[in-house]
Backbone atoms as SQL, in Angstrom:
CREATE TABLE atoms (id INTEGER PRIMARY KEY, chain TEXT, resi INTEGER, resn TEXT, atom TEXT, x REAL, y REAL, z REAL);
INSERT INTO atoms VALUES
  (1, 'A', 1, 'UNK', 'N', 0.765, -1.022, -0.089),
  (2, 'A', 1, 'UNK', 'CA', -0.128, 0.183, -0.274),
  (3, 'A', 1, 'UNK', 'C', 0.937, 1.327, 0.192),
  (4, 'A', 2, 'UNK', 'N', 0.516, 2.116, -0.717),
  (5, 'A', 2, 'UNK', 'CA', 1.138, 3.430, -0.906),
  (6, 'A', 2, 'UNK', 'C', 1.239, 4.323, 0.083),
  (7, 'A', 3, 'UNK', 'N', 2.129, 5.625, 0.252),
  (8, 'A', 3, 'UNK', 'CA', 1.468, 6.314, 1.288),
  (9, 'A', 3, 'UNK', 'C', -0.021, 7.069, 1.158),
  (10, 'A', 4, 'UNK', 'N', -0.298, 7.353, -0.398),
  (11, 'A', 4, 'UNK', 'CA', -1.401, 8.652, -0.125),
  (12, 'A', 4, 'UNK', 'C', -2.608, 7.290, -0.009),
  (13, 'A', 5, 'UNK', 'N', -2.653, 6.475, -0.515),
  (14, 'A', 5, 'UNK', 'CA', -3.507, 4.920, 0.220),
  (15, 'A', 5, 'UNK', 'C', -3.711, 5.001, 1.580),
  (16, 'A', 6, 'UNK', 'N', -2.950, 4.926, 2.614),
  (17, 'A', 6, 'UNK', 'CA', -2.973, 5.107, 3.704),
  (18, 'A', 6, 'UNK', 'C', -3.258, 6.263, 4.232),
  (19, 'A', 7, 'UNK', 'N', -3.014, 7.197, 4.120),
  (20, 'A', 7, 'UNK', 'CA', -3.622, 8.620, 4.159),
  (21, 'A', 7, 'UNK', 'C', -4.567, 8.782, 3.933),
  (22, 'A', 8, 'UNK', 'N', -5.457, 8.558, 2.601),
  (23, 'A', 8, 'UNK', 'CA', -6.687, 8.350, 2.396),
  (24, 'A', 8, 'UNK', 'C', -7.671, 7.434, 3.382),
  (25, 'A', 9, 'UNK', 'N', -7.276, 6.137, 3.507),
  (26, 'A', 9, 'UNK', 'CA', -7.959, 5.310, 4.126),
  (27, 'A', 9, 'UNK', 'C', -7.976, 5.620, 5.631),
  (28, 'A', 10, 'UNK', 'N', -6.983, 6.419, 6.146),
  (29, 'A', 10, 'UNK', 'CA', -6.625, 6.832, 7.576),
  (30, 'A', 10, 'UNK', 'C', -8.013, 8.336, 7.690),
  (31, 'A', 11, 'UNK', 'N', -7.802, 8.632, 6.678),
  (32, 'A', 11, 'UNK', 'CA', -9.029, 9.852, 6.503),
  (33, 'A', 11, 'UNK', 'C', -10.686, 9.376, 6.660),
  (34, 'A', 12, 'UNK', 'N', -10.646, 8.613, 5.767),
  (35, 'A', 12, 'UNK', 'CA', -11.831, 8.108, 5.247),
  (36, 'A', 12, 'UNK', 'C', -12.483, 7.117, 6.888),
  (37, 'A', 13, 'UNK', 'N', -11.342, 6.179, 7.432),
  (38, 'A', 13, 'UNK', 'CA', -12.068, 5.775, 9.029),
  (39, 'A', 13, 'UNK', 'C', -11.825, 6.950, 9.811),
  (40, 'A', 14, 'UNK', 'N', -11.228, 8.484, 10.294),
  (41, 'A', 14, 'UNK', 'CA', -11.865, 9.180, 11.110),
  (42, 'A', 14, 'UNK', 'C', -12.836, 9.927, 10.488),
  (43, 'A', 15, 'UNK', 'N', -13.322, 9.890, 9.595),
  (44, 'A', 15, 'UNK', 'CA', -14.632, 10.796, 9.477),
  (45, 'A', 15, 'UNK', 'C', -15.755, 9.793, 9.651),
  (46, 'A', 16, 'UNK', 'N', -15.711, 8.443, 9.009),
  (47, 'A', 16, 'UNK', 'CA', -16.582, 7.494, 9.793),
  (48, 'A', 16, 'UNK', 'C', -16.848, 7.424, 10.993),
  (49, 'A', 17, 'UNK', 'N', -15.804, 7.422, 11.234),
  (50, 'A', 17, 'UNK', 'CA', -15.826, 7.263, 13.237),
  (51, 'A', 17, 'UNK', 'C', -16.203, 8.554, 13.818),
  (52, 'A', 18, 'UNK', 'N', -16.192, 9.777, 13.372),
  (53, 'A', 18, 'UNK', 'CA', -16.756, 10.798, 13.791),
  (54, 'A', 18, 'UNK', 'C', -18.152, 11.082, 13.538),
  (55, 'A', 19, 'UNK', 'N', -18.492, 10.847, 11.963),
  (56, 'A', 19, 'UNK', 'CA', -20.016, 11.070, 12.153),
  (57, 'A', 19, 'UNK', 'C', -20.994, 9.407, 13.024),
  (58, 'A', 20, 'UNK', 'N', -20.292, 8.383, 12.792),
  (59, 'A', 20, 'UNK', 'CA', -20.671, 7.296, 14.098),
  (60, 'A', 20, 'UNK', 'C', -20.887, 7.776, 15.261),
  (61, 'A', 21, 'UNK', 'N', -20.063, 8.651, 15.817),
  (62, 'A', 21, 'UNK', 'CA', -20.070, 8.827, 17.373),
  (63, 'A', 21, 'UNK', 'C', -20.736, 10.108, 17.424),
  (64, 'A', 22, 'UNK', 'N', -20.958, 11.109, 16.678),
  (65, 'A', 22, 'UNK', 'CA', -21.973, 12.181, 16.262),
  (66, 'A', 22, 'UNK', 'C', -23.689, 11.674, 16.497),
  (67, 'A', 23, 'UNK', 'N', -23.807, 10.416, 15.757),
  (68, 'A', 23, 'UNK', 'CA', -25.036, 10.576, 15.305),
  (69, 'A', 23, 'UNK', 'C', -25.199, 9.410, 16.972),
  (70, 'A', 24, 'UNK', 'N', -24.357, 8.859, 17.662),
  (71, 'A', 24, 'UNK', 'CA', -24.825, 7.781, 19.065),
  (72, 'A', 24, 'UNK', 'C', -25.043, 9.373, 20.043),
  (73, 'A', 25, 'UNK', 'N', -24.460, 10.153, 19.562),
  (74, 'A', 25, 'UNK', 'CA', -24.724, 11.331, 20.910),
  (75, 'A', 25, 'UNK', 'C', -26.094, 11.709, 20.652),
  (76, 'A', 26, 'UNK', 'N', -25.859, 12.114, 19.798),
  (77, 'A', 26, 'UNK', 'CA', -27.451, 12.630, 19.239),
  (78, 'A', 26, 'UNK', 'C', -28.396, 11.932, 19.800),
  (79, 'A', 27, 'UNK', 'N', -28.610, 10.377, 19.648),
  (80, 'A', 27, 'UNK', 'CA', -29.618, 9.883, 19.768),
  (81, 'A', 27, 'UNK', 'C', -29.537, 9.458, 21.416),
  (82, 'A', 28, 'UNK', 'N', -28.469, 9.578, 22.012),
  (83, 'A', 28, 'UNK', 'CA', -28.788, 9.644, 23.249),
  (84, 'A', 28, 'UNK', 'C', -29.304, 10.636, 24.035),
  (85, 'A', 29, 'UNK', 'N', -29.321, 12.060, 23.354),
  (86, 'A', 29, 'UNK', 'CA', -29.507, 13.190, 23.884),
  (87, 'A', 29, 'UNK', 'C', -31.166, 12.971, 23.505),
  (88, 'A', 30, 'UNK', 'N', -31.292, 12.451, 22.313),
  (89, 'A', 30, 'UNK', 'CA', -32.501, 12.286, 22.608),
  (90, 'A', 30, 'UNK', 'C', -33.894, 11.336, 23.235),
  (91, 'A', 31, 'UNK', 'N', -33.038, 10.473, 23.353),
  (92, 'A', 31, 'UNK', 'CA', -33.746, 9.342, 24.318),
  (93, 'A', 31, 'UNK', 'C', -33.571, 9.883, 26.156),
  (94, 'A', 32, 'UNK', 'N', -32.748, 10.945, 26.153),
  (95, 'A', 32, 'UNK', 'CA', -32.697, 11.457, 27.474),
  (96, 'A', 32, 'UNK', 'C', -34.031, 12.682, 27.632),
  (97, 'A', 33, 'UNK', 'N', -34.085, 13.417, 26.574),
  (98, 'A', 33, 'UNK', 'CA', -34.970, 14.463, 26.561),
  (99, 'A', 33, 'UNK', 'C', -36.679, 13.682, 26.775),
  (100, 'A', 34, 'UNK', 'N', -36.494, 12.488, 25.815),
  (101, 'A', 34, 'UNK', 'CA', -37.726, 11.629, 25.708),
  (102, 'A', 34, 'UNK', 'C', -37.881, 11.432, 27.261),
  (103, 'A', 35, 'UNK', 'N', -37.309, 10.850, 27.726),
  (104, 'A', 35, 'UNK', 'CA', -37.204, 10.275, 29.329),
  (105, 'A', 35, 'UNK', 'C', -37.945, 11.118, 30.258),
  (106, 'A', 36, 'UNK', 'N', -36.965, 12.550, 30.269),
  (107, 'A', 36, 'UNK', 'CA', -37.584, 13.695, 30.905),
  (108, 'A', 36, 'UNK', 'C', -39.208, 13.906, 30.369),
  (109, 'A', 37, 'UNK', 'N', -39.765, 14.318, 29.404),
  (110, 'A', 37, 'UNK', 'CA', -40.559, 14.838, 29.096),
  (111, 'A', 37, 'UNK', 'C', -41.588, 13.608, 29.853),
  (112, 'A', 38, 'UNK', 'N', -41.227, 11.956, 29.858),
  (113, 'A', 38, 'UNK', 'CA', -42.035, 11.572, 30.150),
  (114, 'A', 38, 'UNK', 'C', -42.587, 11.164, 31.827),
  (115, 'A', 39, 'UNK', 'N', -41.042, 11.886, 32.454),
  (116, 'A', 39, 'UNK', 'CA', -41.310, 12.315, 33.488),
  (117, 'A', 39, 'UNK', 'C', -42.335, 13.087, 34.065),
  (118, 'A', 40, 'UNK', 'N', -41.757, 14.329, 33.223),
  (119, 'A', 40, 'UNK', 'CA', -42.831, 15.880, 33.317),
  (120, 'A', 40, 'UNK', 'C', -44.743, 15.556, 32.955),
  (121, 'A', 41, 'UNK', 'N', -45.008, 14.727, 31.945),
  (122, 'A', 41, 'UNK', 'CA', -46.330, 14.068, 31.878),
  (123, 'A', 41, 'UNK', 'C', -46.570, 13.342, 33.329),
  (124, 'A', 42, 'UNK', 'N', -46.437, 12.481, 33.352),
  (125, 'A', 42, 'UNK', 'CA', -46.161, 11.877, 34.683),
  (126, 'A', 42, 'UNK', 'C', -46.724, 12.883, 35.897),
  (127, 'A', 43, 'UNK', 'N', -45.976, 13.515, 36.129),
  (128, 'A', 43, 'UNK', 'CA', -45.662, 14.438, 37.066),
  (129, 'A', 43, 'UNK', 'C', -47.626, 15.180, 37.467),
  (130, 'A', 44, 'UNK', 'N', -47.721, 15.615, 35.766),
  (131, 'A', 44, 'UNK', 'CA', -49.192, 16.581, 35.436),
  (132, 'A', 44, 'UNK', 'C', -49.989, 15.724, 35.405),
  (133, 'A', 45, 'UNK', 'N', -49.936, 14.394, 35.358),
  (134, 'A', 45, 'UNK', 'CA', -50.887, 13.219, 35.780),
  (135, 'A', 45, 'UNK', 'C', -51.273, 13.281, 37.137),
  (136, 'A', 46, 'UNK', 'N', -50.106, 12.964, 37.573),
  (137, 'A', 46, 'UNK', 'CA', -50.541, 12.934, 39.092),
  (138, 'A', 46, 'UNK', 'C', -51.086, 14.018, 40.172),
  (139, 'A', 47, 'UNK', 'N', -50.915, 15.515, 39.303),
  (140, 'A', 47, 'UNK', 'CA', -51.297, 16.696, 39.532),
  (141, 'A', 47, 'UNK', 'C', -52.784, 16.539, 39.703),
  (142, 'A', 48, 'UNK', 'N', -53.163, 15.752, 39.063),
  (143, 'A', 48, 'UNK', 'CA', -54.671, 16.046, 38.299),
  (144, 'A', 48, 'UNK', 'C', -55.146, 15.076, 38.734),
  (145, 'A', 49, 'UNK', 'N', -54.778, 14.020, 39.013),
  (146, 'A', 49, 'UNK', 'CA', -55.470, 12.209, 39.984),
  (147, 'A', 49, 'UNK', 'C', -55.642, 13.513, 41.100),
  (148, 'A', 50, 'UNK', 'N', -54.623, 13.694, 41.718),
  (149, 'A', 50, 'UNK', 'CA', -54.697, 14.517, 43.245),
  (150, 'A', 50, 'UNK', 'C', -55.561, 15.384, 43.373),
  (151, 'A', 51, 'UNK', 'N', -55.729, 16.385, 42.415),
  (152, 'A', 51, 'UNK', 'CA', -57.600, 17.376, 42.157),
  (153, 'A', 51, 'UNK', 'C', -58.501, 16.502, 42.269),
  (154, 'A', 52, 'UNK', 'N', -58.152, 16.282, 41.538),
  (155, 'A', 52, 'UNK', 'CA', -59.988, 15.026, 41.369),
  (156, 'A', 52, 'UNK', 'C', -60.066, 14.269, 42.597),
  (157, 'A', 53, 'UNK', 'N', -59.272, 13.577, 43.752),
  (158, 'A', 53, 'UNK', 'CA', -59.304, 12.880, 44.736),
  (159, 'A', 53, 'UNK', 'C', -59.797, 14.136, 45.717),
  (160, 'A', 54, 'UNK', 'N', -59.471, 15.299, 45.561),
  (161, 'A', 54, 'UNK', 'CA', -60.077, 16.448, 46.517),
  (162, 'A', 54, 'UNK', 'C', -61.295, 17.053, 46.586),
  (163, 'A', 55, 'UNK', 'N', -61.602, 17.040, 45.109),
  (164, 'A', 55, 'UNK', 'CA', -62.766, 17.629, 44.568),
  (165, 'A', 55, 'UNK', 'C', -64.006, 16.435, 44.950),
  (166, 'A', 56, 'UNK', 'N', -63.666, 15.187, 44.623),
  (167, 'A', 56, 'UNK', 'CA', -64.730, 14.293, 44.787),
  (168, 'A', 56, 'UNK', 'C', -64.766, 14.398, 46.111),
  (169, 'A', 57, 'UNK', 'N', -63.998, 14.946, 47.330),
  (170, 'A', 57, 'UNK', 'CA', -65.125, 15.143, 48.502),
  (171, 'A', 57, 'UNK', 'C', -65.281, 16.705, 48.921),
  (172, 'A', 58, 'UNK', 'N', -65.566, 17.407, 47.900),
  (173, 'A', 58, 'UNK', 'CA', -66.072, 18.850, 48.141),
  (174, 'A', 58, 'UNK', 'C', -67.541, 18.560, 48.140),
  (175, 'A', 59, 'UNK', 'N', -68.235, 19.336, 49.119),
  (176, 'A', 59, 'UNK', 'CA', -69.364, 19.406, 49.093),
  (177, 'A', 59, 'UNK', 'C', -69.766, 20.435, 48.127),
  (178, 'A', 60, 'UNK', 'N', -71.360, 19.983, 47.712),
  (179, 'A', 60, 'UNK', 'CA', -71.874, 20.115, 46.531),
  (180, 'A', 60, 'UNK', 'C', -73.435, 20.926, 46.933),
  (181, 'A', 61, 'UNK', 'N', -73.558, 21.614, 46.429),
  (182, 'A', 61, 'UNK', 'CA', -75.051, 22.520, 46.317),
  (183, 'A', 61, 'UNK', 'C', -76.094, 21.386, 45.743),
  (184, 'A', 62, 'UNK', 'N', -76.697, 20.577, 46.192),
  (185, 'A', 62, 'UNK', 'CA', -77.833, 19.227, 45.815),
  (186, 'A', 62, 'UNK', 'C', -78.555, 20.065, 45.195),
  (187, 'A', 63, 'UNK', 'N', -79.381, 21.453, 45.368),
  (188, 'A', 63, 'UNK', 'CA', -80.111, 21.727, 44.256),
  (189, 'A', 63, 'UNK', 'C', -79.916, 22.512, 42.866),
  (190, 'A', 64, 'UNK', 'N', -78.557, 22.876, 42.685),
  (191, 'A', 64, 'UNK', 'CA', -78.186, 23.024, 41.645),
  (192, 'A', 64, 'UNK', 'C', -76.728, 22.780, 41.072),
  (193, 'A', 65, 'UNK', 'N', -76.343, 21.832, 41.981),
  (194, 'A', 65, 'UNK', 'CA', -75.086, 20.883, 41.453),
  (195, 'A', 65, 'UNK', 'C', -74.103, 21.633, 41.213),
  (196, 'A', 66, 'UNK', 'N', -73.496, 22.712, 41.904),
  (197, 'A', 66, 'UNK', 'CA', -72.620, 23.336, 42.093),
  (198, 'A', 66, 'UNK', 'C', -71.269, 23.230, 43.033),
  (199, 'A', 67, 'UNK', 'N', -70.185, 23.564, 43.206),
  (200, 'A', 67, 'UNK', 'CA', -69.384, 23.241, 44.466),
  (201, 'A', 67, 'UNK', 'C', -69.498, 24.420, 45.523),
  (202, 'A', 68, 'UNK', 'N', -69.270, 24.292, 46.692),
  (203, 'A', 68, 'UNK', 'CA', -70.112, 25.143, 48.113),
  (204, 'A', 68, 'UNK', 'C', -68.678, 26.124, 47.566),
  (205, 'A', 69, 'UNK', 'N', -68.830, 27.189, 47.531),
  (206, 'A', 69, 'UNK', 'CA', -67.691, 28.152, 47.959),
  (207, 'A', 69, 'UNK', 'C', -66.304, 28.044, 46.812),
  (208, 'A', 70, 'UNK', 'N', -65.599, 28.656, 47.455),
  (209, 'A', 70, 'UNK', 'CA', -64.432, 28.968, 46.634),
  (210, 'A', 70, 'UNK', 'C', -63.354, 27.918, 46.381),
  (211, 'A', 71, 'UNK', 'N', -64.075, 26.790, 45.759),
  (212, 'A', 71, 'UNK', 'CA', -63.066, 25.717, 45.923),
  (213, 'A', 71, 'UNK', 'C', -61.748, 25.756, 45.131),
  (214, 'A', 72, 'UNK', 'N', -61.688, 26.783, 44.212),
  (215, 'A', 72, 'UNK', 'CA', -60.393, 27.214, 43.609),
  (216, 'A', 72, 'UNK', 'C', -58.880, 27.381, 44.454),
  (217, 'A', 73, 'UNK', 'N', -59.525, 28.256, 45.366),
  (218, 'A', 73, 'UNK', 'CA', -58.597, 28.754, 46.836),
  (219, 'A', 73, 'UNK', 'C', -58.501, 27.948, 47.079),
  (220, 'A', 74, 'UNK', 'N', -59.304, 27.013, 48.013),
  (221, 'A', 74, 'UNK', 'CA', -59.176, 25.847, 49.370),
  (222, 'A', 74, 'UNK', 'C', -58.138, 24.712, 48.551),
  (223, 'A', 75, 'UNK', 'N', -58.810, 24.325, 47.136),
  (224, 'A', 75, 'UNK', 'CA', -57.138, 22.982, 46.142),
  (225, 'A', 75, 'UNK', 'C', -56.382, 23.729, 46.274),
  (226, 'A', 76, 'UNK', 'N', -55.976, 25.067, 45.938),
  (227, 'A', 76, 'UNK', 'CA', -54.887, 25.898, 45.685),
  (228, 'A', 76, 'UNK', 'C', -54.084, 25.542, 47.080),
  (229, 'A', 77, 'UNK', 'N', -54.660, 25.891, 48.609),
  (230, 'A', 77, 'UNK', 'CA', -54.612, 25.268, 49.424),
  (231, 'A', 77, 'UNK', 'C', -53.914, 24.007, 49.977),
  (232, 'A', 78, 'UNK', 'N', -54.771, 23.314, 49.495),
  (233, 'A', 78, 'UNK', 'CA', -54.583, 22.042, 49.737),
  (234, 'A', 78, 'UNK', 'C', -53.518, 21.127, 48.753),
  (235, 'A', 79, 'UNK', 'N', -53.544, 21.246, 47.872),
  (236, 'A', 79, 'UNK', 'CA', -52.859, 20.643, 46.679),
  (237, 'A', 79, 'UNK', 'C', -50.891, 21.007, 46.495),
  (238, 'A', 80, 'UNK', 'N', -50.348, 20.276, 46.849),
  (239, 'A', 80, 'UNK', 'CA', -49.098, 20.097, 47.582),
  (240, 'A', 80, 'UNK', 'C', -48.658, 20.711, 46.094),
  (241, 'A', 81, 'UNK', 'N', -47.814, 22.031, 45.777),
  (242, 'A', 81, 'UNK', 'CA', -47.496, 22.421, 44.506),
  (243, 'A', 81, 'UNK', 'C', -45.863, 22.519, 44.482),
  (244, 'A', 82, 'UNK', 'N', -45.511, 22.059, 43.543),
  (245, 'A', 82, 'UNK', 'CA', -44.521, 21.960, 43.268),
  (246, 'A', 82, 'UNK', 'C', -43.569, 22.751, 42.043),
  (247, 'A', 83, 'UNK', 'N', -42.657, 23.046, 42.350),
  (248, 'A', 83, 'UNK', 'CA', -41.666, 24.294, 41.901),
  (249, 'A', 83, 'UNK', 'C', -41.400, 23.940, 40.216),
  (250, 'A', 84, 'UNK', 'N', -41.594, 23.053, 39.793),
  (251, 'A', 84, 'UNK', 'CA', -41.491, 22.752, 38.544),
  (252, 'A', 84, 'UNK', 'C', -42.720, 22.918, 37.430),
  (253, 'A', 85, 'UNK', 'N', -43.480, 23.070, 37.863),
  (254, 'A', 85, 'UNK', 'CA', -45.034, 23.076, 37.367),
  (255, 'A', 85, 'UNK', 'C', -45.804, 24.220, 37.967),
  (256, 'A', 86, 'UNK', 'N', -46.545, 25.313, 37.131),
  (257, 'A', 86, 'UNK', 'CA', -47.234, 26.261, 37.515),
  (258, 'A', 86, 'UNK', 'C', -48.817, 25.681, 37.508),
  (259, 'A', 87, 'UNK', 'N', -49.387, 25.901, 38.611),
  (260, 'A', 87, 'UNK', 'CA', -51.361, 25.287, 38.381),
  (261, 'A', 87, 'UNK', 'C', -52.018, 26.529, 38.780),
  (262, 'A', 88, 'UNK', 'N', -52.950, 26.650, 38.178),
  (263, 'A', 88, 'UNK', 'CA', -54.118, 27.734, 38.326),
  (264, 'A', 88, 'UNK', 'C', -55.469, 26.712, 38.703),
  (265, 'A', 89, 'UNK', 'N', -56.447, 27.301, 39.041),
  (266, 'A', 89, 'UNK', 'CA', -57.703, 26.955, 39.510),
  (267, 'A', 89, 'UNK', 'C', -58.370, 27.929, 38.507),
  (268, 'A', 90, 'UNK', 'N', -59.455, 27.516, 37.996),
  (269, 'A', 90, 'UNK', 'CA', -60.241, 29.275, 37.110),
  (270, 'A', 90, 'UNK', 'C', -62.017, 28.578, 37.294),
  (271, 'A', 91, 'UNK', 'N', -62.764, 29.148, 37.547),
  (272, 'A', 91, 'UNK', 'CA', -63.660, 28.825, 37.616),
  (273, 'A', 91, 'UNK', 'C', -64.611, 28.917, 36.202),
  (274, 'A', 92, 'UNK', 'N', -65.685, 28.028, 35.988),
  (275, 'A', 92, 'UNK', 'CA', -66.343, 28.656, 34.630),
  (276, 'A', 92, 'UNK', 'C', -67.316, 29.550, 34.465),
  (277, 'A', 93, 'UNK', 'N', -66.997, 29.738, 33.500),
  (278, 'A', 93, 'UNK', 'CA', -68.507, 31.236, 33.109),
  (279, 'A', 93, 'UNK', 'C', -69.445, 31.071, 34.156),
  (280, 'A', 94, 'UNK', 'N', -70.048, 30.061, 34.127),
  (281, 'A', 94, 'UNK', 'CA', -71.442, 30.076, 34.719),
  (282, 'A', 94, 'UNK', 'C', -71.577, 28.847, 36.278),
  (283, 'A', 95, 'UNK', 'N', -70.088, 29.199, 36.575),
  (284, 'A', 95, 'UNK', 'CA', -69.872, 28.214, 37.558),
  (285, 'A', 95, 'UNK', 'C', -70.483, 27.259, 38.284),
  (286, 'A', 96, 'UNK', 'N', -70.262, 26.589, 37.314),
  (287, 'A', 96, 'UNK', 'CA', -70.387, 24.821, 37.207),
  (288, 'A', 96, 'UNK', 'C', -69.983, 24.170, 37.786),
  (289, 'A', 97, 'UNK', 'N', -68.501, 24.702, 37.335),
  (290, 'A', 97, 'UNK', 'CA', -67.128, 23.746, 37.271),
  (291, 'A', 97, 'UNK', 'C', -65.786, 24.299, 37.590),
  (292, 'A', 98, 'UNK', 'N', -64.896, 23.553, 37.705),
  (293, 'A', 98, 'UNK', 'CA', -63.641, 24.268, 37.610),
  (294, 'A', 98, 'UNK', 'C', -63.019, 23.865, 36.697),
  (295, 'A', 99, 'UNK', 'N', -61.942, 24.990, 36.337),
  (296, 'A', 99, 'UNK', 'CA', -60.867, 24.542, 35.375),
  (297, 'A', 99, 'UNK', 'C', -59.727, 24.292, 35.716),
  (298, 'A', 100, 'UNK', 'N', -58.425, 23.178, 35.797),
  (299, 'A', 100, 'UNK', 'CA', -57.172, 23.275, 36.473),
  (300, 'A', 100, 'UNK', 'C', -56.353, 23.248, 35.130),
  (301, 'A', 101, 'UNK', 'N', -55.836, 24.552, 34.998),
  (302, 'A', 101, 'UNK', 'CA', -54.591, 24.378, 34.479),
  (303, 'A', 101, 'UNK', 'C', -53.358, 24.506, 34.925),
  (304, 'A', 102, 'UNK', 'N', -52.451, 22.962, 34.258),
  (305, 'A', 102, 'UNK', 'CA', -51.236, 23.094, 34.815),
  (306, 'A', 102, 'UNK', 'C', -50.222, 23.171, 33.382),
  (307, 'A', 103, 'UNK', 'N', -48.988, 23.910, 33.964),
  (308, 'A', 103, 'UNK', 'CA', -48.357, 24.314, 32.515),
  (309, 'A', 103, 'UNK', 'C', -46.513, 24.085, 32.882),
  (310, 'A', 104, 'UNK', 'N', -46.372, 23.585, 32.658),
  (311, 'A', 104, 'UNK', 'CA', -44.912, 23.419, 32.735),
  (312, 'A', 104, 'UNK', 'C', -43.976, 23.772, 31.553),
  (313, 'A', 105, 'UNK', 'N', -42.794, 24.865, 31.813),
  (314, 'A', 105, 'UNK', 'CA', -42.187, 25.547, 30.755),
  (315, 'A', 105, 'UNK', 'C', -40.410, 25.054, 31.192),
  (316, 'A', 106, 'UNK', 'N', -39.813, 24.408, 30.597),
  (317, 'A', 106, 'UNK', 'CA', -38.315, 23.871, 30.442),
  (318, 'A', 106, 'UNK', 'C', -37.846, 24.856, 29.445),
  (319, 'A', 107, 'UNK', 'N', -36.654, 24.130, 29.257),
  (320, 'A', 107, 'UNK', 'CA', -35.663, 25.130, 28.070),
  (321, 'A', 107, 'UNK', 'C', -36.124, 24.849, 27.067),
  (322, 'A', 108, 'UNK', 'N', -37.057, 23.600, 26.084),
  (323, 'A', 108, 'UNK', 'CA', -36.769, 22.679, 24.987),
  (324, 'A', 108, 'UNK', 'C', -38.630, 23.231, 24.425),
  (325, 'A', 109, 'UNK', 'N', -39.950, 22.697, 25.617),
  (326, 'A', 109, 'UNK', 'CA', -40.495, 22.991, 25.142),
  (327, 'A', 109, 'UNK', 'C', -41.632, 23.578, 26.362),
  (328, 'A', 110, 'UNK', 'N', -42.767, 23.500, 26.116),
  (329, 'A', 110, 'UNK', 'CA', -44.006, 23.772, 27.113),
  (330, 'A', 110, 'UNK', 'C', -45.195, 22.568, 26.928),
  (331, 'A', 111, 'UNK', 'N', -45.095, 21.861, 28.532),
  (332, 'A', 111, 'UNK', 'CA', -46.242, 21.479, 28.726),
  (333, 'A', 111, 'UNK', 'C', -47.650, 22.077, 29.198),
  (334, 'A', 112, 'UNK', 'N', -48.389, 21.425, 28.223),
  (335, 'A', 112, 'UNK', 'CA', -50.179, 22.172, 29.183),
  (336, 'A', 112, 'UNK', 'C', -50.954, 21.227, 29.214),
  (337, 'A', 113, 'UNK', 'N', -51.284, 21.158, 30.811),
  (338, 'A', 113, 'UNK', 'CA', -53.034, 20.325, 30.727),
  (339, 'A', 113, 'UNK', 'C', -54.152, 21.364, 31.394),
  (340, 'A', 114, 'UNK', 'N', -55.205, 21.236, 31.100),
  (341, 'A', 114, 'UNK', 'CA', -56.190, 21.900, 31.050),
  (342, 'A', 114, 'UNK', 'C', -57.657, 21.165, 31.047),
  (343, 'A', 115, 'UNK', 'N', -57.943, 20.972, 32.521),
  (344, 'A', 115, 'UNK', 'CA', -58.856, 19.800, 32.517),
  (345, 'A', 115, 'UNK', 'C', -60.348, 20.696, 33.688),
  (346, 'A', 116, 'UNK', 'N', -61.280, 20.182, 32.942),
  (347, 'A', 116, 'UNK', 'CA', -62.601, 20.723, 33.860),
  (348, 'A', 116, 'UNK', 'C', -62.978, 19.604, 34.862),
  (349, 'A', 117, 'UNK', 'N', -63.164, 20.189, 36.030),
  (350, 'A', 117, 'UNK', 'CA', -64.377, 19.187, 36.989),
  (351, 'A', 117, 'UNK', 'C', -65.469, 19.779, 37.431),
  (352, 'A', 118, 'UNK', 'N', -66.267, 18.902, 36.773),
  (353, 'A', 118, 'UNK', 'CA', -67.582, 18.976, 37.708),
  (354, 'A', 118, 'UNK', 'C', -68.032, 18.360, 38.549),
  (355, 'A', 119, 'UNK', 'N', -69.105, 18.853, 39.375),
  (356, 'A', 119, 'UNK', 'CA', -69.684, 18.024, 40.531),
  (357, 'A', 119, 'UNK', 'C', -70.183, 16.978, 39.363),
  (358, 'A', 120, 'UNK', 'N', -70.706, 17.252, 38.543),
  (359, 'A', 120, 'UNK', 'CA', -71.949, 15.958, 37.682),
  (360, 'A', 120, 'UNK', 'C', -70.584, 15.045, 37.333),
  (361, 'A', 121, 'UNK', 'N', -69.971, 15.678, 36.872),
  (362, 'A', 121, 'UNK', 'CA', -68.596, 14.544, 36.585),
  (363, 'A', 121, 'UNK', 'C', -67.813, 13.579, 36.961),
  (364, 'A', 122, 'UNK', 'N', -68.221, 14.228, 38.441),
  (365, 'A', 122, 'UNK', 'CA', -67.560, 13.586, 39.648),
  (366, 'A', 122, 'UNK', 'C', -67.995, 12.623, 40.051),
  (367, 'A', 123, 'UNK', 'N', -69.677, 12.641, 39.975),
  (368, 'A', 123, 'UNK', 'CA', -70.763, 11.859, 40.165),
  (369, 'A', 123, 'UNK', 'C', -71.153, 12.374, 42.029),
  (370, 'A', 124, 'UNK', 'N', -71.019, 13.427, 41.703),
  (371, 'A', 124, 'UNK', 'CA', -71.413, 14.214, 43.082),
  (372, 'A', 124, 'UNK', 'C', -73.145, 14.971, 43.166),
  (373, 'A', 125, 'UNK', 'N', -73.675, 14.694, 42.154),
  (374, 'A', 125, 'UNK', 'CA', -74.560, 15.423, 41.995),
  (375, 'A', 125, 'UNK', 'C', -75.663, 14.427, 41.956),
  (376, 'A', 126, 'UNK', 'N', -77.134, 14.380, 43.095),
  (377, 'A', 126, 'UNK', 'CA', -78.065, 13.660, 43.375),
  (378, 'A', 126, 'UNK', 'C', -79.167, 13.661, 42.150),
  (379, 'A', 127, 'UNK', 'N', -79.645, 12.748, 41.844),
  (380, 'A', 127, 'UNK', 'CA', -80.738, 12.704, 40.304),
  (381, 'A', 127, 'UNK', 'C', -81.416, 12.895, 41.452),
  (382, 'A', 128, 'UNK', 'N', -82.458, 13.944, 40.678),
  (383, 'A', 128, 'UNK', 'CA', -84.003, 14.062, 41.061),
  (384, 'A', 128, 'UNK', 'C', -85.165, 13.057, 40.144),
  (385, 'A', 129, 'UNK', 'N', -85.933, 12.756, 40.918),
  (386, 'A', 129, 'UNK', 'CA', -87.225, 12.151, 40.622),
  (387, 'A', 129, 'UNK', 'C', -88.054, 12.671, 40.071),
  (388, 'A', 130, 'UNK', 'N', -88.391, 12.360, 39.040),
  (389, 'A', 130, 'UNK', 'CA', -89.742, 12.914, 38.055),
  (390, 'A', 130, 'UNK', 'C', -90.733, 12.551, 38.399);
């Protein structure tokens, strides 16, 4: 093998190794981001379930099938707040329910969950017999 052939083969080997390492690095970074996103989604789901459990124990006006009092502020106090995401409770326009809005903002994306809770949806309203 001549010297130019050796230099060319070494150059090809170096370039292919670099491309391979770059591919592995980007794949690893994507897998780590995907895992972190899954963890964030799981945290949001856990917060939704915790809010649902607390609201299922709330008192309801039996005549109008509405939550009593300011349920949003009560939930804000009782639900464990985490530093990783923002949570807000917004009453519906007719005050028949409560919107839970969870938002997580990190370096690469924004995750947002918005869930409507109503006394009827939680099974807290009594059916009237006609």
